[in-house]
C-alpha positions in Angstrom: 113.8 118.0 83.6 113.9 116.0 86.8 110.6 115.6 88.6 110.1 114.0 92.0 106.6 113.0 92.9 105.4 112.1 96.4 102.3 110.1 96.9 100.8 107.4 99.2 100.1 104.7 96.6 100.9 103.6 93.0 100.3 100.6 90.9 101.5 98.0 90.7 103.0 98.3 94.2 100.1 99.3 96.4 96.6 100.4 95.4 93.3 101.4 97.0 91.9 103.7 94.2 92.5 105.9 91.1 95.4 107.8 92.7 97.5 104.6 92.4 96.7 104.4 88.7 97.9 107.9 88.0 101.2 107.3 89.8 101.7 104.1 87.9 101.0 105.7 84.5 102.0 109.3 84.6 105.6 108.9 85.5 106.3 106.5 82.6 104.5 108.8 80.2 106.8 111.7 81.3 109.8 109.5 80.8 108.7 108.8 77.3 108.6 112.5 76.7 112.2 112.9 77.9 111.8 113.7 81.6 113.6 112.0 84.4 111.0 111.0 87.1 111.2 109.7 90.6 108.3 108.7 92.9 108.5 108.5 96.7 106.1 106.0 98.3 105.7 104.4 101.8 106.6 100.7 101.9 103.5 99.2 103.4 102.9 95.6 104.5 101.0 95.0 101.3 103.6 96.6 99.1 104.8 94.4 96.2 108.1 95.6 94.8 110.3 92.6 94.1 113.8 93.5 92.9 113.8 96.9 94.8 117.4 97.5 96.0 118.5 99.5 99.0 120.1 102.9 98.2 120.3 104.3 101.7 120.1 102.2 104.9 119.4 104.0 108.2 118.4 107.4 106.9 117.7 109.5 110.1 114.5 111.5 109.9 112.6 113.7 112.4 108.9 114.6 112.6 109.0 117.2 115.3 110.1 115.4 118.5 109.9 112.0 117.0 113.0 110.5 115.6 113.0 107.6 113.1 115.6 105.6 111.2 114.3 104.4 107.8 115.6 102.5 104.8 115.2 103.7 101.3 114.8 101.1 98.5 114.7 101.9 94.8 113.1 100.1 91.8 113.2 101.3 88.2 109.8 100.5 86.8 108.9 101.5 83.1 111.8 103.9 83.2 110.7 105.8 86.4 112.6 105.6 89.7 110.3 104.5 92.5 111.7 105.1 96.0 110.2 103.1 98.9 110.4 104.5 102.5 110.7 101.5 104.7 109.7 102.3 108.3 108.0 99.3 109.8 107.0 101.1 112.9 104.7 103.4 110.9 103.9 101.4 107.7 104.0 97.7 108.4 100.2 97.6 109.3 97.2 95.7 108.1 95.7 98.7 106.2 97.4 101.3 104.0 95.4 104.1 105.7 93.1 102.9 108.5 92.0 105.0 111.4 95.3 105.0 113.0 95.8 107.7 115.7 99.3 108.5 114.3 98.3 108.9 110.7 99.5 112.6 110.9 103.0 111.3 111.8 102.9 108.6 109.2 102.4 111.0 106.3 104.5 113.9 107.7 107.3 111.3 107.7 106.6 110.7 104.0 107.1 114.4 103.3 110.3 114.4 105.3 111.6 111.3 103.5 110.9 112.9 100.2 112.9 115.9 101.1 115.8 113.7 102.2 115.7 111.8 98.9 115.5 115.2 97.0 118.7 116.4 98.9 120.8 113.3 98.6 119.5 110.8 96.0 117.4 112.5 93.3 117.7 116.2 93.0 114.6 117.5 91.1 113.6 120.8 89.5 110.0 120.2 90.7 108.6 118.5 93.7 105.1 117.2 92.7 103.0 116.3 95.7 99.8 114.3 95.3 96.8 114.7 97.7 96.8 115.4 101.4 99.1 112.6 102.2 102.0 114.7 100.6 100.5 118.0 101.7 103.4 118.9 104.1 106.1 118.7 101.5 105.6 122.4 100.5 105.4 123.9 104.0 108.4 121.9 105.2 110.3 123.0 102.2 109.4 126.7 102.5 109.8 127.0 106.3 111.9 124.3 108.1 114.3 124.1 105.1 114.0 127.7 103.8 117.7 128.4 104.3 119.0 125.1 102.8 120.9 126.0 99.6 120.2 122.4 98.3 116.7 123.5 97.7 117.2 126.9 96.1 115.3 127.1 92.9 113.2 124.1 93.7 109.5 124.5 92.8 106.4 122.7 94.1 103.1 121.5 92.5 100.2 120.0 94.4 97.7 117.8 92.6 94.3 117.4 94.3 92.7 114.2 93.3 89.7 114.6 95.5 88.7 117.6 97.6 86.7 115.4 99.9 89.8 113.9 101.4 91.7 116.6 103.3 93.9 115.0 105.9 92.3 117.0 108.8 93.6 116.3 112.3 92.9 117.5 115.8 94.7 120.7 116.7 96.8 118.9 119.2 98.5 117.1 116.3 100.3 120.3 115.2 102.8 119.9 118.1 104.1 116.6 116.6 105.0 118.1 113.3 108.1 120.3 114.1 106.7 123.3 112.3 106.9 126.9 113.5 103.9 127.4 115.9 103.1 130.7 114.0 102.0 128.6 111.1 98.9 127.4 112.9 96.5 130.1 112.0 93.5 130.6 109.6 96.0 131.7 106.9 98.1 128.7 107.3 97.5 125.1 108.5 94.5 125.8 110.7 91.1 124.7 109.3 88.1 125.0 111.6 90.2 124.1 114.7 92.0 121.3 112.9 95.3 120.9 111.2 94.7 120.4 107.5 97.4 118.8 105.3 95.6 119.6 102.1 95.2 123.1 103.1 98.9 123.3 103.9 99.7 122.1 100.4 97.3 124.6 98.8 98.8 127.5 100.8 102.5 126.8 100.3 102.7 125.2 96.9 103.8 127.2 93.8 101.0 125.8 91.7 97.9 123.6 92.2 96.1 121.4 89.8 93.3 119.0 89.8 92.4 116.1 87.6 90.0 117.6 85.2 89.3 121.2 84.0 85.6 121.1 85.1 86.6 119.9 88.5 89.0 122.8 88.8 86.2 125.2 88.4 83.8 123.3 90.5 86.0 123.1 93.6 85.9 126.9 93.7 82.2 126.8 94.5 80.6 126.0 97.9 78.9 122.9 96.5 82.2 121.2 95.6 84.9 123.0 97.6 84.5 121.0 100.8 84.8 124.2 102.8 88.0 125.4 101.0 86.3 127.1 98.0 87.2 130.6 99.4 90.8 129.7 99.7 90.9 128.2 96.1 89.2 131.2 94.7 91.9 133.4 96.2 94.5 131.1 94.6 92.6 130.7 91.3 95.6 132.2 89.5 97.7 129.2 90.2 94.9 126.6 89.9 94.4 124.6 86.8 92.9 121.3 85.7 94.6 118.5 83.7 92.5 115.5 82.7 93.8 112.2 83.9 94.8 109.8 81.1 94.3 106.1 80.9 96.6 103.2 80.2 95.4 101.8 76.9 97.9 99.0 77.1 95.7 97.5 79.9 92.3 98.8 78.7 92.1 97.8 75.1 89.3 95.8 73.6 91.7 94.6 70.8 94.3 93.1 73.2 92.7 93.0 76.8 94.0 90.1 78.9 90.7 89.2 80.6 88.3 89.1 77.6 86.6 86.1 76.1 86.8 87.8 72.6 88.7 90.8 71.3 87.1 93.4 69.0 87.6 96.8 67.4 85.5 99.6 66.0 85.9 98.0 62.6 84.8 94.5 63.7 82.4 94.5 66.7 81.6 90.8 66.5 83.7 90.2 69.7 81.5 92.7 71.6 78.5 90.4 71.1 80.6 87.4 72.2 81.7 89.3 75.3 78.1 90.1 76.2 77.1 86.4 75.8 80.0 85.3 78.0 79.3 87.9 80.7 75.6 86.9 80.9 76.6 83.3 81.2 79.2 84.0 83.9 76.8 85.9 86.1 73.9 83.5 85.6 71.6 85.8 83.5 69.5 84.5 80.6 71.2 84.7 77.2 69.0 87.5 76.1 71.4 89.5 73.8 68.6 91.8 72.4 67.9 93.2 75.8 70.2 96.1 76.7 72.7 95.4 79.5 73.9 98.2 81.9 77.2 97.7 83.7 78.3 99.2 87.0 81.8 98.9 88.5 82.2 101.3 91.5 82.5 102.0 95.1 79.0 101.9 96.4 78.9 105.3 98.0 76.8 108.4 98.2 79.4 110.3 96.2 78.9 107.8 93.3 75.2 108.6 93.0 73.7 105.4 94.1 71.0 107.2 96.1 69.7 108.2 92.7 69.7 104.6 91.6 67.8 103.7 94.8 65.3 106.3 93.9 64.5 104.7 90.5 65.0 101.0 91.6 61.4 100.1 91.3 61.1 101.6 87.8 64.4 99.9 86.7 63.0 96.5 87.9 60.0 96.9 85.5 62.0 97.9 82.5 63.2 95.5 79.7 66.8 96.0 80.8 69.6 93.9 82.4 72.1 95.2 85.0 75.3 93.8 86.3 77.0 95.5 89.3 80.4 94.9 90.9 81.6 96.8 93.9 81.4 97.3 97.6 80.9 100.1 100.1 78.0 101.4 102.1 75.7 98.6 103.3 72.5 100.3 102.2 73.7 100.2 98.6 75.1 96.7 98.7 71.7 95.7 100.1 69.9 97.6 97.3 71.7 95.6 94.6 71.2 92.4 96.4 67.5 93.1 96.7 67.2 93.9 93.0 68.9 90.6 92.2 66.6 88.7 94.5 63.5 90.5 93.2 64.4 90.1 89.5 67.1 87.4 89.2 66.5 87.2 85.5 67.6 90.8 85.0 69.9 91.8 87.8 73.3 90.3 89.0 75.6 91.7 91.7 79.0 90.8 92.9 80.1 92.4 96.2 83.8 93.1 96.4 86.4 93.9 93.8 87.6 91.6 90.9 89.9 93.2 88.4 89.3 90.6 85.8 85.6 90.7 86.1 85.6 94.5 86.0 87.3 94.3 82.5 84.7 91.7 81.4 81.9 93.9 82.6 83.2 96.9 80.6 83.7 94.6 77.5 80.3 92.9 77.8 77.9 95.5 78.8 76.0 97.8 76.3 76.0 100.8 78.7 78.0 101.9 81.6 76.4 103.8 84.5 78.1 106.6 86.5 75.6 109.0 88.1 78.1 110.6 90.5 77.3 113.4 92.7 80.8 114.6 92.0 83.6 113.0 90.1 87.0 114.7 90.0 88.0 112.8 86.8 86.8 109.3 86.7 88.3 106.5 84.7 85.7 104.0 84.2 83.7 106.1 81.7 86.9 106.5 79.7 87.5 102.8 79.7 83.9 102.3 78.6 84.2 104.6 75.7 87.2 102.6 74.3 85.2 99.4 74.6 82.1 100.8 72.9 80.1 100.6 76.1 78.1 103.8 76.0 78.3 105.8 79.2 75.4 107.3 81.1 76.8 109.9 83.4 76.0 113.0 85.4 77.6 116.1 83.8 80.1 116.8 86.6 83.9 117.0 86.8 85.8 114.7 84.5 82.5 113.0 83.4 81.5 116.3 81.8 84.9 116.7 80.2 85.1 113.2 78.6 81.5 112.3 77.6 79.5 114.4 75.1 76.1 113.8 73.6 77.6 112.1 70.6 79.3 109.5 72.6 77.1 109.0 75.6 74.2 110.3 77.7 74.4 113.0 80.3 72.1 114.6 82.8 72.7 117.7 84.9 70.3 117.9 87.8 71.2 115.7 90.7 67.8 114.0 91.0 66.4 110.6 90.3 64.0 112.0 87.7 67.0 113.3 85.7 68.8 109.9 85.9 65.6 108.2 84.8 65.2 110.5 81.8 68.9 109.9 80.7 68.4 106.0 81.0 65.2 106.3 79.0 67.0 108.2 76.2 69.7 105.5 76.1 67.2 102.7 75.9 65.3 104.4 73.1 68.6 105.0 71.2 69.6 101.4 71.7 66.6 100.2 69.8 67.9 102.1 66.8 70.7 99.8 66.0 72.5 101.7 63.3 72.4 104.9 65.4 73.8 103.0 68.4 76.7 101.5 66.5 77.7 105.0 65.2 77.6 106.3 68.9 79.8 103.3 69.9 82.3 103.9 67.2 82.6 107.6 68.1 83.4 106.7 71.6 85.9 104.1 70.6 87.7 106.7 68.5 88.3 109.1 71.5 91.9 109.3 72.7 92.5 109.9 76.4 95.9 108.4 76.6 98.4 109.6 79.1 100.7 111.0 76.3 98.6 114.2 75.8 98.0 114.6 79.5 101.6 114.1 80.3 102.5 116.8 77.8 100.3 119.2 79.7 102.0 118.3 83.0 105.3 118.9 81.2 104.2 122.4 80.1 103.1 123.1 83.6 106.4 122.0 85.2 108.3 124.1 82.7 106.1 127.2 83.5 107.3 126.9 87.1 
């Protein structure tokens, strides 16, 4: 089957988050299962795609009254066809997203380009749109191009990676899109006096899925639906959840490229060496008996750092070390800085992102902390399981689906006291060395590779 995906980022070409990891790993996994897969991406200023060759120069495209001429380049990477939409006027900018006033046009053009590629260069059986940036693919297909025989029999799937990002624009933006004015209503693109690209994808796509089974249930509730829970309940019959996979070629303690020492569930000696090296790198005392908690994250409310803030004083008094890597809201950056200043023998923080260091933290820490308020899937807890770094997580979304009480520690209530209790349980278990090693080995044996997740996507495509 031929699948054409549409997304705003993919590794290794351009990345801001987990969406890119999915678009870098799922297409090759489907190729291994026998499908032919293409991916349509904008060509940003930061895009790195050496070897991409032009397959269509000067493709004419329209977004409402706005005409553009774009070049389409293609690169075959790990068996999948990656198509880059080169429109410097819209994409050659300092940031991939940014607060640009024409973002509604930038990503409407992406949808139009995908349909042009589907018509002339890569005719699929399924168009697979990812997140709000590709939300207009289905409404353009079902309305503007409804009479085009090229697209007869073509089906659409929308994957929601995070309900919190909806692509909502002022009502005036609708006039720029070239869609029938009758579509701007509460049953269509209108969402609280705004144009919503994510809602458009939900309404017009043939099927919807999200990135974990638990999150698929959660977004149908007011607490997690970001105002669209009613709509999702109405469409629950075409909504499902498929857990994201991970790339074990990159995240593997036996072969990882950034580690000081490699190790496996059979021989954990390299785990201890990794811990020693991490402590030394971050300037912490070489106290290997003391448990070490790792954090690699955006420092944001969604990630549960207000809970960490609520127990910071207690943490500072415990016989535990913590290493944190990330950036985000200033209040949380300052919190980690203050902990490191108050207890420099226990806490170390690095503000920013460092891919190599993130691998070394996952390899060298004893525990990995993810107390998220919500987490559609999450990947770091899956990485930590493979590395024998026991996760401490809140039971939400993909965290609930991937961590159990045999492999990690979970808490349910979103409260500092619940987080504290989970950490206390982890520290008590850590003191029981044999029990801790068994827990590590159970986690390392879990398989969340893309092969099984890709097979679920393949079944969903065929069901369409």
